[in-house]
N, C-alpha and C positions, 0 to 999 in steps of 0.2 A: 798170390804173386801179382806184382804190378803189371799192367798192360803196357806194352811198348807203344811209344808215341801217344800216350794218353794225355788228355788236356785237363789241367787243373781248372776248377770253376770257382768263381767268387762273384756271384751275381746277386743283386738286390732288386727285385721288382717292386716298385712302390707305386701303387695306384692311389693318388690323392683323392680324386672325386671324378671318376669317369661317368659323365652324364649319359644316361641310357638313350636319350633322344638323339644324340649325335651318332649312334650306331644304327639308327633305323635305315639309313640309305644303304649301308653295306649289308644289312641283314633284313631287308624289306621282305624277302620271301619267308622269313621266320618270325619276326616280331613287328608289331605296329603299336601306335599310340603309347609310346614309351616315355617315361619320365623318372625322376629320381636318379640315384647314383650308385655305383659300385666302388668300394674302396678297399684297401688292404696292403699288406706287405708279405711277400714271399721271398725267402732267402734260398738261393741255390748254391751249394758249395760242394766239396768233394771233387770227383773227377767225372769226365764225360762217360766213362764206363761204369762208374759207381757214384751217381750223384746223391747228394744229401739235400732233400727239399723239406722246407718247413715254413709254414705261414698260414695266412687265412685271407679270405675275401669276404667282405661284409656288404650288406645291402642297406641303403639308407633311403627310405621313402620310395623304393623302386616300384614302378607300376608298368605293366606291359600287357599286350594281348598276343597270344601265339596265333599267327596267321591262320593256321589250319583249324583252330578251335573257336576263335572269335571272342571267347570270354576274357574279361579284364582281370588280371591277377595282381596282387600287391604283396610285396615282401619288404618288411621294415624291421630294422634292428636285428637282423639274422646274419649268421655267418657260416661259411663252409671252410673247414680246415683242410689244408693241402699238405701232404707229407710224402715221403718216399713210397708209402704203401697205397696212396691214392687220395680219395676225397672222403671226408667224414661229415655227416649231418647229425647234429645234436638237437633234437626237437625243432628242426627247421620248419617254420610255419609259413604257409602260403595262404593268403586270404582272397576270396572271390569278391565280386562287386557288392555283395550283401553282407560282407564281413564274416562269412562262414569259413571254416579252416580246413586245411589239409596239412597234416604233420608228417614229416619224414625223419626217421631215425635210422642210423646205421652207417654203412660205408659202401663205397664203390672202390674195390681194390684193383690195383694195376701195378705192374712192374715197369711199364714202358709208356703209359698214357696213350696207348693204341688199343690194347686188349683189356677188357674189364671183367671183373667178377663182382656180382651184386650181392649185398647182404643188407637189404633195406626193409623197414617196416613202414607202411603207409596207412595212416588213419585219416578218414575224411568224414565230415558230418554235413549233410545238406549242401554239398559243394557243387557249384555250377561249373562243370567241366567244359561244356560246349554251349555256345550261344552265337550261332552264325546263321546267315541267310543262304539261300540257294545260289545267289550271285557270288558270295564269298567262297563257297565250297559246294559245287554241284553234286559231289559224291555222297556226302552226309552233312546235314544241316538241321537246324532247329535248336531246341534246348535240351540239355542232358544234365540232370541234377542227381548226384549220387551220395550215398554213404558207403564207406568201405573200411574194412580191416583186412589188410593184405600183407604178405611177405613176398618180396621180389628177390630171387636168387638167380643162379645161372650166370650166363655170360652175355656180352652184347650180341653174339650170334644166336644164342639159344637161351633167352631168358625164361625163368620158371616163376610163374605167379601162382600163389596159393592163398586162399582166404575167402572172405565174403564181400559181395558187392550188391547193394540194393539200389534199384532205380526208383527215385522218389517222385512224389507228386510234383507237378509243374514240368515234367518231362514231356516233350513233344518232338520226337526225333524223326 
């Protein structure tokens, strides 16, 4: 049955080439040394109570460091699909500064984009997760290089991680 006073939606989110370096000011606590761009199209139709969402966001020569980790990551020619069900990653590849890869397959399911259920497979080979100094992060710092085969399930409140993780040579944490 239709919801009283529901709002019809007909929105098109077009991201031509959002330059990541322009977001550093607003997201300085999260990312640094950003370059490249995000682009894509997401169509939102249906109604406010039952939206229909379909589209994708792509990464074009994107490079950034997560402030808490220090490592520089690159994402190029990769996309995340956005639908009513959430976000889908299809062999989404992240590269570290030595061109080693971390691949993400699966999805993050959500009905409201607030609460999430994870179904992700993560594979990494000699991936530099952490490369920071004591000045950048006094709690944990140094270098952390890993190989991993893991599955992430659960929710944003209670994630469940199962798999193997190897701490590789070159780690000094």
